[in-house]
Structures are given as structure tokens and as C-alpha cells.
TORKOL-4160 file (C-alpha; in steps of 0.2 Angstrom, whole numbers, padded with zeros to 4 digits, m for minus):
353
<pt num="1" X="0113" Y="m0074" Z="0017"/>
<pt num="2" X="0109" Y="m0055" Z="0010"/>
<pt num="3" X="0092" Y="m0052" Z="0006"/>
<pt num="4" X="0092" Y="m0035" Z="0011"/>
<pt num="5" X="0080" Y="m0024" Z="0000"/>
<pt num="6" X="0091" Y="m0014" Z="m0013"/>
<pt num="7" X="0089" Y="m0001" Z="m0025"/>
<pt num="8" X="0093" Y="m0002" Z="m0044"/>
<pt num="9" X="0096" Y="0010" Z="m0058"/>
<pt num="10" X="0082" Y="0024" Z="m0060"/>
<pt num="11" X="0069" Y="0017" Z="m0074"/>
<pt num="12" X="0069" Y="0028" Z="m0090"/>
<pt num="13" X="0057" Y="0044" Z="m0088"/>
<pt num="14" X="0057" Y="0043" Z="m0070"/>
<pt num="15" X="0075" Y="0053" Z="m0066"/>
<pt num="16" X="0078" Y="0065" Z="m0056"/>
<pt num="17" X="0086" Y="0082" Z="m0057"/>
<pt num="18" X="0101" Y="0077" Z="m0046"/>
<pt num="19" X="0108" Y="0095" Z="m0043"/>
<pt num="20" X="0093" Y="0102" Z="m0037"/>
<pt num="21" X="0088" Y="0089" Z="m0027"/>
<pt num="22" X="0106" Y="0088" Z="m0019"/>
<pt num="23" X="0105" Y="0108" Z="m0017"/>
<pt num="24" X="0089" Y="0108" Z="m0009"/>
<pt num="25" X="0092" Y="0093" Z="0004"/>
<pt num="26" X="0110" Y="0100" Z="0011"/>
<pt num="27" X="0101" Y="0117" Z="0013"/>
<pt num="28" X="0087" Y="0108" Z="0024"/>
<pt num="29" X="0093" Y="0093" Z="0033"/>
<pt num="30" X="0109" Y="0098" Z="0044"/>
<pt num="31" X="0125" Y="0086" Z="0041"/>
<pt num="32" X="0121" Y="0081" Z="0026"/>
<pt num="33" X="0140" Y="0079" Z="0017"/>
<pt num="34" X="0148" Y="0071" Z="0002"/>
<pt num="35" X="0142" Y="0068" Z="m0016"/>
<pt num="36" X="0123" Y="0063" Z="m0021"/>
<pt num="37" X="0118" Y="0049" Z="m0028"/>
<pt num="38" X="0102" Y="0041" Z="m0033"/>
<pt num="39" X="0094" Y="0024" Z="m0037"/>
<pt num="40" X="0077" Y="0016" Z="m0037"/>
<pt num="41" X="0067" Y="0006" Z="m0029"/>
<pt num="42" X="0059" Y="m0008" Z="m0041"/>
<pt num="43" X="0043" Y="m0011" Z="m0037"/>
<pt num="44" X="0026" Y="m0002" Z="m0034"/>
<pt num="45" X="0013" Y="0006" Z="m0047"/>
<pt num="46" X="0011" Y="0021" Z="m0037"/>
<pt num="47" X="0022" Y="0034" Z="m0032"/>
<pt num="48" X="0039" Y="0032" Z="m0036"/>
<pt num="49" X="0052" Y="0029" Z="m0022"/>
<pt num="50" X="0070" Y="0034" Z="m0024"/>
<pt num="51" X="0087" Y="0028" Z="m0014"/>
<pt num="52" X="0097" Y="0045" Z="m0010"/>
<pt num="53" X="0114" Y="0043" Z="m0003"/>
<pt num="54" X="0124" Y="0058" Z="0002"/>
<pt num="55" X="0140" Y="0050" Z="0008"/>
<pt num="56" X="0138" Y="0039" Z="0021"/>
<pt num="57" X="0119" Y="0047" Z="0025"/>
<pt num="58" X="0104" Y="0036" Z="0017"/>
<pt num="59" X="0088" Y="0042" Z="0015"/>
<pt num="60" X="0071" Y="0040" Z="0005"/>
<pt num="61" X="0064" Y="0049" Z="m0006"/>
<pt num="62" X="0045" Y="0050" Z="m0012"/>
<pt num="63" X="0037" Y="0058" Z="m0027"/>
<pt num="64" X="0022" Y="0056" Z="m0037"/>
<pt num="65" X="0021" Y="0044" Z="m0053"/>
<pt num="66" X="0023" Y="0056" Z="m0072"/>
<pt num="67" X="0007" Y="0056" Z="m0080"/>
<pt num="68" X="m0011" Y="0059" Z="m0077"/>
<pt num="69" X="m0016" Y="0057" Z="m0056"/>
<pt num="70" X="m0032" Y="0056" Z="m0047"/>
<pt num="71" X="m0037" Y="0072" Z="m0042"/>
<pt num="72" X="m0036" Y="0069" Z="m0024"/>
<pt num="73" X="m0022" Y="0055" Z="m0024"/>
<pt num="74" X="m0001" Y="0056" Z="m0022"/>
<pt num="75" X="m0004" Y="0070" Z="m0009"/>
<pt num="76" X="0015" Y="0071" Z="m0003"/>
<pt num="77" X="0010" Y="0083" Z="0011"/>
<pt num="78" X="m0004" Y="0073" Z="0018"/>
<pt num="79" X="0008" Y="0059" Z="0019"/>
<pt num="80" X="0021" Y="0067" Z="0027"/>
<pt num="81" X="0009" Y="0075" Z="0039"/>
<pt num="82" X="0004" Y="0057" Z="0045"/>
<pt num="83" X="0020" Y="0051" Z="0047"/>
<pt num="84" X="0025" Y="0064" Z="0058"/>
<pt num="85" X="0011" Y="0061" Z="0070"/>
<pt num="86" X="0012" Y="0043" Z="0070"/>
<pt num="87" X="0029" Y="0040" Z="0071"/>
<pt num="88" X="0032" Y="0043" Z="0089"/>
<pt num="89" X="0019" Y="0031" Z="0095"/>
<pt num="90" X="0020" Y="0019" Z="0081"/>
<pt num="91" X="0038" Y="0014" Z="0079"/>
<pt num="92" X="0037" Y="0006" Z="0064"/>
<pt num="93" X="0030" Y="0022" Z="0052"/>
<pt num="94" X="0046" Y="0028" Z="0047"/>
<pt num="95" X="0054" Y="0045" Z="0051"/>
<pt num="96" X="0051" Y="0060" Z="0039"/>
<pt num="97" X="0065" Y="0072" Z="0037"/>
<pt num="98" X="0059" Y="0086" Z="0025"/>
<pt num="99" X="0045" Y="0090" Z="0014"/>
<pt num="100" X="0046" Y="0100" Z="m0001"/>
<pt num="101" X="0031" Y="0108" Z="m0010"/>
<pt num="102" X="0040" Y="0120" Z="m0020"/>
<pt num="103" X="0039" Y="0116" Z="m0039"/>
<pt num="104" X="0057" Y="0124" Z="m0044"/>
<pt num="105" X="0066" Y="0109" Z="m0036"/>
<pt num="106" X="0056" Y="0093" Z="m0043"/>
<pt num="107" X="0042" Y="0102" Z="m0052"/>
<pt num="108" X="0031" Y="0092" Z="m0041"/>
<pt num="109" X="0030" Y="0091" Z="m0020"/>
<pt num="110" X="0040" Y="0075" Z="m0013"/>
<pt num="111" X="0046" Y="0070" Z="0005"/>
<pt num="112" X="0061" Y="0063" Z="0011"/>
<pt num="113" X="0061" Y="0050" Z="0026"/>
<pt num="114" X="0073" Y="0037" Z="0035"/>
<pt num="115" X="0078" Y="0021" Z="0028"/>
<pt num="116" X="0074" Y="0007" Z="0038"/>
<pt num="117" X="0084" Y="m0006" Z="0030"/>
<pt num="118" X="0080" Y="m0023" Z="0031"/>
<pt num="119" X="0070" Y="m0036" Z="0021"/>
<pt num="120" X="0056" Y="m0036" Z="0010"/>
<pt num="121" X="0047" Y="m0048" Z="0003"/>
<pt num="122" X="0040" Y="m0048" Z="m0017"/>
<pt num="123" X="0030" Y="m0061" Z="m0025"/>
<pt num="124" X="0043" Y="m0075" Z="m0020"/>
<pt num="125" X="0054" Y="m0076" Z="m0006"/>
<pt num="126" X="0072" Y="m0072" Z="m0010"/>
<pt num="127" X="0086" Y="m0085" Z="m0012"/>
<pt num="128" X="0093" Y="m0091" Z="0005"/>
<pt num="129" X="0076" Y="m0086" Z="0015"/>
<pt num="130" X="0065" Y="m0099" Z="0017"/>
<pt num="131" X="0050" Y="m0103" Z="0031"/>
<pt num="132" X="0042" Y="m0116" Z="0037"/>
<pt num="133" X="0025" Y="m0122" Z="0040"/>
<pt num="134" X="0026" Y="m0114" Z="0060"/>
<pt num="135" X="0036" Y="m0099" Z="0052"/>
<pt num="136" X="0024" Y="m0095" Z="0040"/>
<pt num="137" X="0009" Y="m0096" Z="0051"/>
<pt num="138" X="0018" Y="m0084" Z="0064"/>
<pt num="139" X="0022" Y="m0069" Z="0050"/>
<pt num="140" X="0006" Y="m0070" Z="0047"/>
<pt num="141" X="0000" Y="m0067" Z="0065"/>
<pt num="142" X="0014" Y="m0054" Z="0065"/>
<pt num="143" X="0007" Y="m0045" Z="0052"/>
<pt num="144" X="m0009" Y="m0045" Z="0056"/>
<pt num="145" X="m0005" Y="m0041" Z="0075"/>
<pt num="146" X="0004" Y="m0024" Z="0068"/>
<pt num="147" X="m0011" Y="m0019" Z="0059"/>
<pt num="148" X="m0022" Y="m0022" Z="0074"/>
<pt num="149" X="m0010" Y="m0010" Z="0084"/>
<pt num="150" X="m0010" Y="0004" Z="0070"/>
<pt num="151" X="m0029" Y="0002" Z="0073"/>
<pt num="152" X="m0028" Y="0004" Z="0090"/>
<pt num="153" X="m0019" Y="0019" Z="0091"/>
<pt num="154" X="m0028" Y="0037" Z="0097"/>
<pt num="155" X="m0027" Y="0047" Z="0083"/>
<pt num="156" X="m0037" Y="0062" Z="0092"/>
<pt num="157" X="m0021" Y="0061" Z="0105"/>
<pt num="158" X="m0008" Y="0063" Z="0092"/>
<pt num="159" X="m0017" Y="0078" Z="0083"/>
<pt num="160" X="m0025" Y="0068" Z="0067"/>
<pt num="161" X="m0043" Y="0072" Z="0074"/>
<pt num="162" X="m0050" Y="0079" Z="0056"/>
<pt num="163" X="m0037" Y="0070" Z="0046"/>
<pt num="164" X="m0052" Y="0061" Z="0039"/>
<pt num="165" X="m0070" Y="0060" Z="0040"/>
<pt num="166" X="m0077" Y="0043" Z="0048"/>
<pt num="167" X="m0093" Y="0047" Z="0047"/>
<pt num="168" X="m0101" Y="0039" Z="0031"/>
<pt num="169" X="m0085" Y="0032" Z="0026"/>
<pt num="170" X="m0090" Y="0017" Z="0020"/>
<pt num="171" X="m0103" Y="0028" Z="0008"/>
<pt num="172" X="m0091" Y="0039" Z="0001"/>
<pt num="173" X="m0076" Y="0024" Z="m0003"/>
<pt num="174" X="m0090" Y="0015" Z="m0013"/>
<pt num="175" X="m0097" Y="0030" Z="m0022"/>
<pt num="176" X="m0078" Y="0036" Z="m0025"/>
<pt num="177" X="m0070" Y="0021" Z="m0029"/>
<pt num="178" X="m0084" Y="0018" Z="m0042"/>
<pt num="179" X="m0083" Y="0035" Z="m0050"/>
<pt num="180" X="m0065" Y="0035" Z="m0051"/>
<pt num="181" X="m0067" Y="0016" Z="m0060"/>
<pt num="182" X="m0078" Y="0024" Z="m0072"/>
<pt num="183" X="m0067" Y="0038" Z="m0073"/>
<pt num="184" X="m0052" Y="0027" Z="m0078"/>
<pt num="185" X="m0062" Y="0013" Z="m0089"/>
<pt num="186" X="m0054" Y="0010" Z="m0106"/>
<pt num="187" X="m0063" Y="0000" Z="m0119"/>
<pt num="188" X="m0055" Y="m0015" Z="m0116"/>
<pt num="189" X="m0060" Y="m0016" Z="m0096"/>
<pt num="190" X="m0074" Y="m0025" Z="m0088"/>
<pt num="191" X="m0089" Y="m0013" Z="m0085"/>
<pt num="192" X="m0089" Y="m0019" Z="m0066"/>
<pt num="193" X="m0107" Y="m0012" Z="m0064"/>
<pt num="194" X="m0113" Y="m0028" Z="m0056"/>
<pt num="195" X="m0100" Y="m0026" Z="m0042"/>
<pt num="196" X="m0103" Y="m0006" Z="m0039"/>
<pt num="197" X="m0122" Y="m0010" Z="m0038"/>
<pt num="198" X="m0119" Y="m0024" Z="m0024"/>
<pt num="199" X="m0108" Y="m0016" Z="m0015"/>
<pt num="200" X="m0118" Y="0000" Z="m0015"/>
<pt num="201" X="m0133" Y="m0010" Z="m0011"/>
<pt num="202" X="m0124" Y="m0020" Z="0004"/>
<pt num="203" X="m0117" Y="m0007" Z="0014"/>
<pt num="204" X="m0117" Y="m0009" Z="0031"/>
<pt num="205" X="m0120" Y="0005" Z="0044"/>
<pt num="206" X="m0107" Y="0015" Z="0054"/>
<pt num="207" X="m0091" Y="0005" Z="0058"/>
<pt num="208" X="m0091" Y="0000" Z="0078"/>
<pt num="209" X="m0076" Y="0013" Z="0081"/>
<pt num="210" X="m0065" Y="0023" Z="0067"/>
<pt num="211" X="m0046" Y="0023" Z="0069"/>
<pt num="212" X="m0030" Y="0024" Z="0058"/>
<pt num="213" X="m0030" Y="0014" Z="0042"/>
<pt num="214" X="m0016" Y="0011" Z="0030"/>
<pt num="215" X="m0028" Y="0007" Z="0017"/>
<pt num="216" X="m0012" Y="m0003" Z="0008"/>
<pt num="217" X="m0006" Y="m0014" Z="0021"/>
<pt num="218" X="0001" Y="m0031" Z="0015"/>
<pt num="219" X="0017" Y="m0042" Z="0014"/>
<pt num="220" X="0028" Y="m0031" Z="0005"/>
<pt num="221" X="0023" Y="m0015" Z="0012"/>
<pt num="222" X="0033" Y="m0021" Z="0028"/>
<pt num="223" X="0049" Y="m0023" Z="0032"/>
<pt num="224" X="0058" Y="m0036" Z="0042"/>
<pt num="225" X="0071" Y="m0040" Z="0053"/>
<pt num="226" X="0087" Y="m0045" Z="0046"/>
<pt num="227" X="0090" Y="m0053" Z="0062"/>
<pt num="228" X="0073" Y="m0060" Z="0064"/>
<pt num="229" X="0064" Y="m0061" Z="0046"/>
<pt num="230" X="0048" Y="m0066" Z="0057"/>
<pt num="231" X="0049" Y="m0047" Z="0065"/>
<pt num="232" X="0041" Y="m0034" Z="0058"/>
<pt num="233" X="0051" Y="m0017" Z="0059"/>
<pt num="234" X="0043" Y="m0006" Z="0048"/>
<pt num="235" X="0028" Y="0000" Z="0036"/>
<pt num="236" X="0030" Y="0007" Z="0023"/>
<pt num="237" X="0017" Y="0017" Z="0009"/>
<pt num="238" X="0005" Y="0028" Z="0019"/>
<pt num="239" X="0001" Y="0038" Z="0005"/>
<pt num="240" X="m0018" Y="0032" Z="0005"/>
<pt num="241" X="m0018" Y="0031" Z="0025"/>
<pt num="242" X="m0034" Y="0041" Z="0032"/>
<pt num="243" X="m0047" Y="0041" Z="0048"/>
<pt num="244" X="m0060" Y="0026" Z="0046"/>
<pt num="245" X="m0069" Y="0008" Z="0045"/>
<pt num="246" X="m0054" Y="m0003" Z="0052"/>
<pt num="247" X="m0064" Y="m0017" Z="0044"/>
<pt num="248" X="m0061" Y="m0008" Z="0027"/>
<pt num="249" X="m0042" Y="m0009" Z="0029"/>
<pt num="250" X="m0044" Y="m0028" Z="0034"/>
<pt num="251" X="m0054" Y="m0030" Z="0018"/>
<pt num="252" X="m0042" Y="m0021" Z="0007"/>
<pt num="253" X="m0028" Y="m0032" Z="0015"/>
<pt num="254" X="m0037" Y="m0047" Z="0012"/>
<pt num="255" X="m0040" Y="m0042" Z="m0008"/>
<pt num="256" X="m0021" Y="m0046" Z="m0009"/>
<pt num="257" X="m0021" Y="m0062" Z="m0002"/>
<pt num="258" X="m0019" Y="m0076" Z="m0012"/>
<pt num="259" X="m0022" Y="m0095" Z="m0005"/>
<pt num="260" X="m0012" Y="m0110" Z="m0008"/>
<pt num="261" X="m0029" Y="m0117" Z="m0014"/>
<pt num="262" X="m0037" Y="m0102" Z="m0025"/>
<pt num="263" X="m0040" Y="m0105" Z="m0043"/>
<pt num="264" X="m0025" Y="m0104" Z="m0056"/>
<pt num="265" X="m0032" Y="m0084" Z="m0061"/>
<pt num="266" X="m0028" Y="m0079" Z="m0044"/>
<pt num="267" X="m0012" Y="m0086" Z="m0043"/>
<pt num="268" X="m0008" Y="m0079" Z="m0059"/>
<pt num="269" X="m0009" Y="m0062" Z="m0051"/>
<pt num="270" X="m0001" Y="m0064" Z="m0036"/>
<pt num="271" X="0010" Y="m0052" Z="m0030"/>
<pt num="272" X="0017" Y="m0059" Z="m0011"/>
<pt num="273" X="0021" Y="m0078" Z="m0006"/>
<pt num="274" X="0003" Y="m0079" Z="0004"/>
<pt num="275" X="0001" Y="m0094" Z="m0004"/>
<pt num="276" X="0016" Y="m0104" Z="0005"/>
<pt num="277" X="0012" Y="m0119" Z="0015"/>
<pt num="278" X="0006" Y="m0115" Z="0032"/>
<pt num="279" X="0002" Y="m0096" Z="0029"/>
<pt num="280" X="m0016" Y="m0092" Z="0037"/>
<pt num="281" X="m0030" Y="m0093" Z="0026"/>
<pt num="282" X="m0043" Y="m0077" Z="0024"/>
<pt num="283" X="m0053" Y="m0085" Z="0037"/>
<pt num="284" X="m0042" Y="m0089" Z="0050"/>
<pt num="285" X="m0035" Y="m0070" Z="0048"/>
<pt num="286" X="m0052" Y="m0063" Z="0050"/>
<pt num="287" X="m0056" Y="m0075" Z="0065"/>
<pt num="288" X="m0039" Y="m0068" Z="0073"/>
<pt num="289" X="m0042" Y="m0051" Z="0069"/>
<pt num="290" X="m0059" Y="m0051" Z="0077"/>
<pt num="291" X="m0054" Y="m0062" Z="0092"/>
<pt num="292" X="m0039" Y="m0049" Z="0095"/>
<pt num="293" X="m0047" Y="m0033" Z="0093"/>
<pt num="294" X="m0065" Y="m0037" Z="0099"/>
<pt num="295" X="m0072" Y="m0030" Z="0086"/>
<pt num="296" X="m0088" Y="m0042" Z="0081"/>
<pt num="297" X="m0088" Y="m0047" Z="0062"/>
<pt num="298" X="m0099" Y="m0061" Z="0057"/>
<pt num="299" X="m0096" Y="m0060" Z="0038"/>
<pt num="300" X="m0082" Y="m0053" Z="0028"/>
<pt num="301" X="m0090" Y="m0054" Z="0011"/>
<pt num="302" X="m0094" Y="m0037" Z="0010"/>
<pt num="303" X="m0077" Y="m0030" Z="0014"/>
<pt num="304" X="m0067" Y="m0043" Z="0004"/>
<pt num="305" X="m0077" Y="m0041" Z="m0010"/>
<pt num="306" X="m0073" Y="m0021" Z="m0008"/>
<pt num="307" X="m0055" Y="m0025" Z="m0006"/>
<pt num="308" X="m0055" Y="m0033" Z="m0021"/>
<pt num="309" X="m0065" Y="m0021" Z="m0033"/>
<pt num="310" X="m0053" Y="m0006" Z="m0024"/>
<pt num="311" X="m0038" Y="m0015" Z="m0030"/>
<pt num="312" X="m0044" Y="m0019" Z="m0047"/>
<pt num="313" X="m0047" Y="0002" Z="m0048"/>
<pt num="314" X="m0031" Y="0006" Z="m0044"/>
<pt num="315" X="m0026" Y="m0006" Z="m0056"/>
<pt num="316" X="m0035" Y="0000" Z="m0070"/>
<pt num="317" X="m0029" Y="0019" Z="m0065"/>
<pt num="318" X="m0013" Y="0013" Z="m0067"/>
<pt num="319" X="m0017" Y="0004" Z="m0083"/>
<pt num="320" X="m0024" Y="0019" Z="m0090"/>
<pt num="321" X="m0007" Y="0028" Z="m0091"/>
<pt num="322" X="0001" Y="0015" Z="m0103"/>
<pt num="323" X="m0015" Y="0013" Z="m0110"/>
<pt num="324" X="m0013" Y="0032" Z="m0117"/>
<pt num="325" X="0005" Y="0033" Z="m0117"/>
<pt num="326" X="0008" Y="0043" Z="m0101"/>
<pt num="327" X="0021" Y="0029" Z="m0095"/>
<pt num="328" X="0034" Y="0020" Z="m0102"/>
<pt num="329" X="0034" Y="0006" Z="m0088"/>
<pt num="330" X="0031" Y="m0011" Z="m0097"/>
<pt num="331" X="0024" Y="m0018" Z="m0081"/>
<pt num="332" X="0008" Y="m0008" Z="m0082"/>
<pt num="333" X="0003" Y="m0018" Z="m0099"/>
<pt num="334" X="m0002" Y="m0032" Z="m0088"/>
<pt num="335" X="m0012" Y="m0023" Z="m0076"/>
<pt num="336" X="m0029" Y="m0025" Z="m0088"/>
<pt num="337" X="m0029" Y="m0044" Z="m0084"/>
<pt num="338" X="m0028" Y="m0041" Z="m0066"/>
<pt num="339" X="m0043" Y="m0030" Z="m0066"/>
<pt num="340" X="m0053" Y="m0044" Z="m0076"/>
<pt num="341" X="m0049" Y="m0058" Z="m0063"/>
<pt num="342" X="m0053" Y="m0045" Z="m0051"/>
<pt num="343" X="m0070" Y="m0042" Z="m0056"/>
<pt num="344" X="m0072" Y="m0062" Z="m0058"/>
<pt num="345" X="m0066" Y="m0064" Z="m0040"/>
<pt num="346" X="m0078" Y="m0050" Z="m0033"/>
<pt num="347" X="m0092" Y="m0056" Z="m0043"/>
<pt num="348" X="m0089" Y="m0074" Z="m0036"/>
<pt num="349" X="m0088" Y="m0067" Z="m0017"/>
<pt num="350" X="m0106" Y="m0059" Z="m0022"/>
<pt num="351" X="m0112" Y="m0075" Z="m0030"/>
<pt num="352" X="m0107" Y="m0086" Z="m0015"/>
<pt num="353" X="m0115" Y="m0074" Z="m0002"/>
């Protein structure tokens, strides 16, 4: 059974200048010998991720997307900094190897990290991999427990005090993501004004505790062990990590979570096999997190609604690039439907709440 996550050929328009990249890496990382080859990991809609091979050495290179970018998004230096700080105490984070902000090499900042070789689950389980009901439930619990382990890291002790601003975090997130949506909205997108107003009106007070939050923690951003696919050995895509309210991180994760009995529209935009028999429901995930973390949650409606809206904003920002011809990636064309479904789902949370 070969279910290891593998790169493919580089997409048109997203090629790298291999000569410049090879020269930089060999000057920066000791011991690299042999010819350089580049392939691309095909998933993901934001930062671009490439597999770099130099002789027998395997690395992963991350760079911003081509085209319009949010002002504060895709900060390669920031992503490199948090990996450098957290890898020694949270071994699921890849070890960073080099950071480059010299535009002469690639025209943008980028960084290189170790490759964690394992299984990455996409929309459906790869051929040859299956889970029983008990195994699916165990995987969910492990996924949640690793997230809780991240939230328990003492960020001040590893030099990340000042990496984010925990005071007023929720307010800044609601206002910031609302403004990003309005700026990225295209004529064919919903206005989302009702959702934005509700989030503004229902904001909770300051967090019971602040922690490192991943901000895009989900099943297809973790690496599973090939020897034991229930074991998580890596956590990827740290571009939005910060210091903030861990319940906002949980809510963002729940925004991706499509259950077995969810409406057909949600299943149409499902990105991971969270609908498999035995997978925990969102309510079960919340209760387990509450019990394990010691954080009193009560209702999750605000955080879940925010997670849905935030995902709608991300999809809309990416769709904006396609709508205005800034990318040729055909996957982006369908994201407008995800924006509409997410807006409808968030309004359903409001109605029920």
C-alpha cells in the first residue's frame, strides 16, 4: 500500500527559476550535492508548496502565490520565525532550514523546511487506506488532542511574546475579516452583511487564556504516519499562526468539518473525509476539547459561525484572483459556490442560535 503524499509536475505559470534557487540553496544549506529537481504539491489554495530534491536531499519550499495578495498575508519571514521557535517544543512542526528575502533569487521572499514524509488525506481516503468506525473516531481524537497540545505550549517561554496581540484579538479578527471580505467581493458574490453584523454584535469578551493558534488546523494540514495512519507526525501550513484565543482556532477548524448527516450543499464543498462513519461530530469535538483543555465553552455558535465566515473570506480572496485573471488555476473558478454555501450555512447558525 503506497499512500505517501507525492508531488506532481509544476502548474503552468507557477514555475521557479531552478538555476537561481539551486545556487542559493547550495550556498546556504551545507552538504547539498547533485542536480536540483522541482515538483509541486497539488493541493492548497494559498501559499505555493514545492518539493525540492538536490541529490538525495528532500526539502519543501514555500512561497507566496502569484497575483494579488492581502497586505498582511503570505509573510514568509513570519512563518519561518514561528517554525524556528516552536519546532524544538512541538515536534509536529517541520524544522525550517533557510529563509530568503532577496528578491533577486525568486522575486519574493520564500523559505525552505524539512520534508515530513507521510500520508496527507485530501477529499477522500487514498486507494488502499480505510478506517473502521473505531479507527475513524480515534483519528479525530488524535487530531483534536494535537491541536490542544499546541494551545498548551508556553509561547512566552519560547520567545513568541509579542508575536501576536492577544488583547482584543476577537474584535480585531471580526473587523479585519469583514473588511477583507468587502475588499475582495466580486459582483457575483453574496454581500454577507447579515453575518458580519451578527458576529460584530455577538462578540464574546476576552479569552479565558491566550495561546499559539494555528488558524488553519484541519485534517489535510496534518501528516499521518505510514506505519500507523492514526498517528499524527506533522502539522503543516503555519502561514496564519499567531497568538490569540484558542476557541477561535477551534471554531476555524469546525468551519471545515462536514458531518455525515449535513445538508447536500455542505457535502458538495467537502474538502476532507470528515463524513466517514465513526468520525466525531462537531458537537463531540467541542465537548472533548472542553473536557481536555479545561476551558469552559458553553455555546460554540459564535466561534463556529466565525469559522464559516472566515473560510468564506479566504475562498473569496482566492476567487478574486481568478475573477480578475491573476491566476490560471481552474480550481479557483468554483470557489464562488463555496462562498455562497458558507454564507448560507453561517446564516443557518444565526437562525438556530
